[in-house]
RORODO-653158 format. One record per residue (C-alpha): x, y, z; chain; residue in three letters. Coordinates in steps of 0.1 Angstrom, whole numbers, padded with zeros to 4 digits. Layout:
@u: X&v: Y&w: Z&migu: A&keba: ala;
...
//
This chain:
@u: -0203&v: 0486&w: 0241&migu: A&keba: unk;
@u: -0166&v: 0476&w: 0237&migu: A&keba: unk;
@u: -0173&v: 0466&w: 0201&migu: A&keba: unk;
@u: -0190&v: 0499&w: 0194&migu: A&keba: unk;
@u: -0161&v: 0518&w: 0208&migu: A&keba: unk;
@u: -0137&v: 0498&w: 0186&migu: A&keba: unk;
@u: -0157&v: 0505&w: 0155&migu: A&keba: unk;
@u: -0158&v: 0543&w: 0164&migu: A&keba: unk;
@u: -0121&v: 0543&w: 0170&migu: A&keba: unk;
@u: -0115&v: 0525&w: 0137&migu: A&keba: unk;
@u: -0137&v: 0550&w: 0118&migu: A&keba: unk;
@u: -0119&v: 0579&w: 0134&migu: A&keba: unk;
@u: -0085&v: 0564&w: 0125&migu: A&keba: unk;
@u: -0096&v: 0559&w: 0089&migu: A&keba: unk;
@u: -0108&v: 0595&w: 0087&migu: A&keba: unk;
@u: -0074&v: 0607&w: 0101&migu: A&keba: unk;
@u: -0056&v: 0585&w: 0075&migu: A&keba: unk;
@u: -0077&v: 0598&w: 0046&migu: A&keba: unk;
@u: -0072&v: 0634&w: 0057&migu: A&keba: unk;
@u: -0035&v: 0628&w: 0059&migu: A&keba: unk;
@u: -0034&v: 0613&w: 0025&migu: A&keba: unk;
@u: -0054&v: 0642&w: 0011&migu: A&keba: unk;
@u: -0030&v: 0667&w: 0027&migu: A&keba: unk;
@u: -0001&v: 0650&w: 0009&migu: A&keba: unk;
@u: -0018&v: 0643&w: -0025&migu: A&keba: unk;
@u: -0044&v: 0670&w: -0032&migu: A&keba: unk;
@u: -0020&v: 0700&w: -0033&migu: A&keba: unk;
@u: 0001&v: 0682&w: -0060&migu: A&keba: unk;
@u: -0030&v: 0674&w: -0080&migu: A&keba: unk;
@u: -0042&v: 0710&w: -0078&migu: A&keba: unk;
@u: -0008&v: 0723&w: -0088&migu: A&keba: unk;
@u: -0007&v: 0700&w: -0118&migu: A&keba: unk;
@u: -0042&v: 0711&w: -0129&migu: A&keba: unk;
@u: -0031&v: 0748&w: -0127&migu: A&keba: unk;
@u: 0002&v: 0740&w: -0146&migu: A&keba: unk;
@u: -0018&v: 0722&w: -0174&migu: A&keba: unk;
@u: -0042&v: 0751&w: -0177&migu: A&keba: unk;
@u: -0015&v: 0777&w: -0178&migu: A&keba: unk;
@u: 0006&v: 0757&w: -0202&migu: A&keba: unk;
@u: -0019&v: 0764&w: -0229&migu: A&keba: unk;
@u: -0009&v: 0801&w: -0227&migu: A&keba: unk;
@u: 0028&v: 0800&w: -0221&migu: A&keba: unk;
@u: 0058&v: 0783&w: -0206&migu: A&keba: unk;
@u: 0053&v: 0773&w: -0169&migu: A&keba: unk;
@u: 0084&v: 0771&w: -0147&migu: A&keba: unk;
@u: 0069&v: 0763&w: -0113&migu: A&keba: unk;
@u: 0035&v: 0760&w: -0095&migu: A&keba: unk;
@u: 0030&v: 0755&w: -0058&migu: A&keba: unk;
@u: -0003&v: 0751&w: -0040&migu: A&keba: unk;
@u: -0009&v: 0752&w: -0002&migu: A&keba: unk;
@u: -0041&v: 0745&w: 0017&migu: A&keba: unk;
@u: -0049&v: 0734&w: 0052&migu: A&keba: unk;
@u: -0069&v: 0713&w: 0054&migu: A&keba: unk;
@u: -0062&v: 0702&w: 0019&migu: A&keba: unk;
@u: -0098&v: 0690&w: 0016&migu: A&keba: unk;
@u: -0106&v: 0727&w: 0008&migu: A&keba: unk;
@u: -0091&v: 0721&w: -0026&migu: A&keba: unk;
@u: -0120&v: 0699&w: -0036&migu: A&keba: unk;
@u: -0141&v: 0732&w: -0034&migu: A&keba: unk;
@u: -0114&v: 0750&w: -0054&migu: A&keba: unk;
@u: -0103&v: 0770&w: -0022&migu: A&keba: unk;
@u: -0065&v: 0774&w: -0016&migu: A&keba: unk;
@u: -0046&v: 0793&w: 0011&migu: A&keba: unk;
@u: -0017&v: 0802&w: -0012&migu: A&keba: unk;
@u: -0007&v: 0797&w: -0048&migu: A&keba: unk;
@u: 0027&v: 0805&w: -0063&migu: A&keba: unk;
@u: 0032&v: 0806&w: -0101&migu: A&keba: unk;
@u: 0064&v: 0812&w: -0120&migu: A&keba: unk;
@u: 0063&v: 0815&w: -0158&migu: A&keba: unk;
@u: 0089&v: 0823&w: -0185&migu: A&keba: unk;
@u: 0061&v: 0836&w: -0208&migu: A&keba: unk;
@u: 0024&v: 0841&w: -0208&migu: A&keba: unk;
@u: 0003&v: 0851&w: -0239&migu: A&keba: unk;
@u: -0035&v: 0853&w: -0242&migu: A&keba: unk;
@u: -0063&v: 0875&w: -0254&migu: A&keba: unk;
@u: -0078&v: 0900&w: -0230&migu: A&keba: unk;
@u: -0110&v: 0879&w: -0225&migu: A&keba: unk;
@u: -0090&v: 0847&w: -0215&migu: A&keba: unk;
@u: -0069&v: 0868&w: -0191&migu: A&keba: unk;
@u: -0101&v: 0882&w: -0175&migu: A&keba: unk;
@u: -0115&v: 0847&w: -0170&migu: A&keba: unk;
@u: -0082&v: 0835&w: -0154&migu: A&keba: unk;
@u: -0082&v: 0864&w: -0130&migu: A&keba: unk;
@u: -0117&v: 0856&w: -0118&migu: A&keba: unk;
@u: -0106&v: 0821&w: -0110&migu: A&keba: unk;
@u: -0082&v: 0834&w: -0084&migu: A&keba: unk;
@u: -0111&v: 0847&w: -0063&migu: A&keba: unk;
@u: -0110&v: 0817&w: -0040&migu: A&keba: unk;
@u: -0072&v: 0819&w: -0034&migu: A&keba: unk;
@u: -0063&v: 0836&w: -0002&migu: A&keba: unk;
@u: -0028&v: 0846&w: -0013&migu: A&keba: unk;
@u: -0014&v: 0846&w: -0049&migu: A&keba: unk;
@u: 0021&v: 0853&w: -0060&migu: A&keba: unk;
@u: 0025&v: 0850&w: -0098&migu: A&keba: unk;
@u: 0052&v: 0863&w: -0121&migu: A&keba: unk;
@u: 0061&v: 0861&w: -0158&migu: A&keba: unk;
@u: 0093&v: 0873&w: -0175&migu: A&keba: unk;
@u: 0072&v: 0882&w: -0206&migu: A&keba: unk;
@u: 0034&v: 0888&w: -0204&migu: A&keba: unk;
@u: 0013&v: 0895&w: -0235&migu: A&keba: unk;
@u: -0024&v: 0902&w: -0236&migu: A&keba: unk;
@u: -0037&v: 0916&w: -0269&migu: A&keba: unk;
@u: -0014&v: 0944&w: -0281&migu: A&keba: unk;
@u: 0001&v: 0950&w: -0246&migu: A&keba: unk;
@u: 0034&v: 0933&w: -0237&migu: A&keba: unk;
@u: 0048&v: 0936&w: -0202&migu: A&keba: unk;
@u: 0083&v: 0926&w: -0190&migu: A&keba: unk;
@u: 0089&v: 0912&w: -0155&migu: A&keba: unk;
@u: 0052&v: 0912&w: -0148&migu: A&keba: unk;
@u: 0040&v: 0903&w: -0113&migu: A&keba: unk;
@u: 0005&v: 0897&w: -0098&migu: A&keba: unk;
@u: 0000&v: 0896&w: -0060&migu: A&keba: unk;
@u: -0033&v: 0889&w: -0043&migu: A&keba: unk;
@u: -0039&v: 0891&w: -0006&migu: A&keba: unk;
@u: -0075&v: 0886&w: 0005&migu: A&keba: unk;
@u: -0096&v: 0905&w: -0021&migu: A&keba: unk;
@u: -0068&v: 0930&w: -0030&migu: A&keba: unk;
@u: -0048&v: 0926&w: -0062&migu: A&keba: unk;
@u: -0017&v: 0945&w: -0072&migu: A&keba: unk;
@u: -0002&v: 0940&w: -0107&migu: A&keba: unk;
@u: 0031&v: 0954&w: -0120&migu: A&keba: unk;
@u: 0051&v: 0952&w: -0152&migu: A&keba: unk;
@u: 0075&v: 0972&w: -0174&migu: A&keba: unk;
@u: 0064&v: 0985&w: -0208&migu: A&keba: unk;
@u: 0091&v: 0992&w: -0233&migu: A&keba: unk;
@u: 0090&v: 1016&w: -0262&migu: A&keba: unk;
@u: 0103&v: 0988&w: -0284&migu: A&keba: unk;
@u: 0074&v: 0965&w: -0275&migu: A&keba: unk;
@u: 0049&v: 0994&w: -0281&migu: A&keba: unk;
@u: 0064&v: 1001&w: -0315&migu: A&keba: unk;
@u: 0063&v: 0964&w: -0324&migu: A&keba: unk;
@u: 0026&v: 0962&w: -0315&migu: A&keba: unk;
@u: 0016&v: 0995&w: -0331&migu: A&keba: unk;
@u: 0041&v: 1003&w: -0360&migu: A&keba: unk;
@u: 0026&v: 1039&w: -0364&migu: A&keba: unk;
@u: 0040&v: 1048&w: -0330&migu: A&keba: unk;
@u: 0073&v: 1067&w: -0331&migu: A&keba: unk;
@u: 0076&v: 1071&w: -0293&migu: A&keba: unk;
@u: 0057&v: 1070&w: -0260&migu: A&keba: unk;
@u: 0068&v: 1088&w: -0229&migu: A&keba: unk;
@u: 0054&v: 1090&w: -0194&migu: A&keba: unk;
@u: 0043&v: 1126&w: -0186&migu: A&keba: unk;
@u: 0028&v: 1123&w: -0151&migu: A&keba: unk;
@u: 0014&v: 1098&w: -0126&migu: A&keba: unk;
@u: -0009&v: 1110&w: -0098&migu: A&keba: unk;
@u: -0043&v: 1105&w: -0082&migu: A&keba: unk;
@u: -0046&v: 1069&w: -0095&migu: A&keba: unk;
@u: -0041&v: 1079&w: -0132&migu: A&keba: unk;
@u: -0012&v: 1083&w: -0156&migu: A&keba: unk;
@u: -0007&v: 1105&w: -0186&migu: A&keba: unk;
@u: 0013&v: 1093&w: -0216&migu: A&keba: unk;
@u: 0025&v: 1113&w: -0246&migu: A&keba: unk;
@u: 0027&v: 1095&w: -0279&migu: A&keba: unk;
@u: 0040&v: 1105&w: -0312&migu: A&keba: unk;
@u: 0027&v: 1087&w: -0343&migu: A&keba: unk;
@u: 0031&v: 1091&w: -0380&migu: A&keba: unk;
@u: 0002&v: 1083&w: -0404&migu: A&keba: unk;
@u: 0003&v: 1089&w: -0441&migu: A&keba: unk;
@u: 0034&v: 1110&w: -0437&migu: A&keba: unk;
@u: 0018&v: 1133&w: -0410&migu: A&keba: unk;
@u: 0034&v: 1133&w: -0376&migu: A&keba: unk;
@u: 0013&v: 1142&w: -0345&migu: A&keba: unk;
@u: 0018&v: 1142&w: -0308&migu: A&keba: unk;
@u: -0011&v: 1135&w: -0284&migu: A&keba: unk;
@u: -0014&v: 1130&w: -0247&migu: A&keba: unk;
@u: -0036&v: 1103&w: -0233&migu: A&keba: unk;
@u: -0047&v: 1095&w: -0198&migu: A&keba: unk;
@u: -0050&v: 1059&w: -0184&migu: A&keba: unk;
@u: -0073&v: 1057&w: -0154&migu: A&keba: unk;
@u: -0100&v: 1036&w: -0136&migu: A&keba: unk;
@u: -0136&v: 1043&w: -0144&migu: A&keba: unk;
@u: -0165&v: 1024&w: -0128&migu: A&keba: unk;
@u: -0142&v: 0995&w: -0121&migu: A&keba: unk;
@u: -0128&v: 0993&w: -0156&migu: A&keba: unk;
@u: -0094&v: 1005&w: -0169&migu: A&keba: unk;
@u: -0097&v: 1030&w: -0198&migu: A&keba: unk;
@u: -0075&v: 1052&w: -0219&migu: A&keba: unk;
@u: -0087&v: 1085&w: -0235&migu: A&keba: unk;
@u: -0068&v: 1111&w: -0255&migu: A&keba: unk;
@u: -0065&v: 1145&w: -0239&migu: A&keba: unk;
@u: -0081&v: 1164&w: -0267&migu: A&keba: unk;
@u: -0116&v: 1181&w: -0271&migu: A&keba: unk;
@u: -0142&v: 1154&w: -0273&migu: A&keba: unk;
@u: -0115&v: 1128&w: -0264&migu: A&keba: unk;
@u: -0141&v: 1108&w: -0245&migu: A&keba: unk;
@u: -0155&v: 1098&w: -0278&migu: A&keba: unk;
@u: -0123&v: 1079&w: -0285&migu: A&keba: unk;
@u: -0121&v: 1062&w: -0251&migu: A&keba: unk;
@u: -0107&v: 1026&w: -0253&migu: A&keba: unk;
@u: -0114&v: 1001&w: -0225&migu: A&keba: unk;
@u: -0082&v: 0982&w: -0217&migu: A&keba: unk;
@u: -0098&v: 0959&w: -0191&migu: A&keba: unk;
@u: -0133&v: 0953&w: -0177&migu: A&keba: unk;
@u: -0147&v: 0925&w: -0156&migu: A&keba: unk;
@u: -0178&v: 0928&w: -0133&migu: A&keba: unk;
@u: -0161&v: 0907&w: -0106&migu: A&keba: unk;
@u: -0128&v: 0927&w: -0106&migu: A&keba: unk;
@u: -0129&v: 0965&w: -0099&migu: A&keba: unk;
@u: -0098&v: 0984&w: -0109&migu: A&keba: unk;
@u: -0091&v: 1012&w: -0083&migu: A&keba: unk;
@u: -0062&v: 1030&w: -0100&migu: A&keba: unk;
@u: -0029&v: 1029&w: -0118&migu: A&keba: unk;
@u: 0005&v: 1045&w: -0113&migu: A&keba: unk;
@u: 0037&v: 1045&w: -0133&migu: A&keba: unk;
@u: 0074&v: 1053&w: -0129&migu: A&keba: unk;
@u: 0102&v: 1057&w: -0154&migu: A&keba: unk;
@u: 0123&v: 1026&w: -0163&migu: A&keba: unk;
@u: 0151&v: 1019&w: -0187&migu: A&keba: unk;
@u: 0137&v: 1020&w: -0222&migu: A&keba: unk;
@u: 0101&v: 1027&w: -0210&migu: A&keba: unk;
@u: 0081&v: 1028&w: -0178&migu: A&keba: unk;
@u: 0068&v: 1005&w: -0151&migu: A&keba: unk;
@u: 0031&v: 1002&w: -0145&migu: A&keba: unk;
@u: 0013&v: 0994&w: -0113&migu: A&keba: unk;
@u: -0024&v: 0987&w: -0109&migu: A&keba: unk;
@u: -0046&v: 0980&w: -0079&migu: A&keba: unk;
@u: -0079&v: 0962&w: -0080&migu: A&keba: unk;
@u: -0105&v: 0945&w: -0057&migu: A&keba: unk;
@u: -0120&v: 0911&w: -0063&migu: A&keba: unk;
@u: -0158&v: 0910&w: -0056&migu: A&keba: unk;
//
């Protein structure tokens, strides 16, 4: 009986030691894995991972992840895949001084996730828009209300200058932009779409040299 008790105590002690080692080691390993993955798309400044018990990380669950990047660049599909991977993170606090996905470039971009709610912000400058689309002469924020924003763009094509308003809004969980002209729906462009992430709305506010965008979404 005494020997059985000693064996049980020894096993319990071993389990406690292993859990303690895991608590110390696993968050660092998880942070390094995230750093390595993000390094393919930009310059990583810092990554922090928290989980208790840390054994959760073996199932890719984390309580909190903090990411700081100087720059991030990817195509929209890669960005969409990366966003899906944050579904098992309870709290995410990510930022990038320069964020580029396709033709869109954001300055001082942030992404916050709490539970299944995501909020993303970033500043769009006219200079970056003109660099990505040389035909654009100017883009101005016209209005922001009811989860949608209206932009006014002036472009020159073959010597002809035209000014058109376009509305950016959520539609069936996707983020779209459509020109405010008759039959403008035929020219609708999908900016973001992922079946596991439902965009709820966007808003904007004037900023020096451009405007700041904010988007809200839910992770399924």
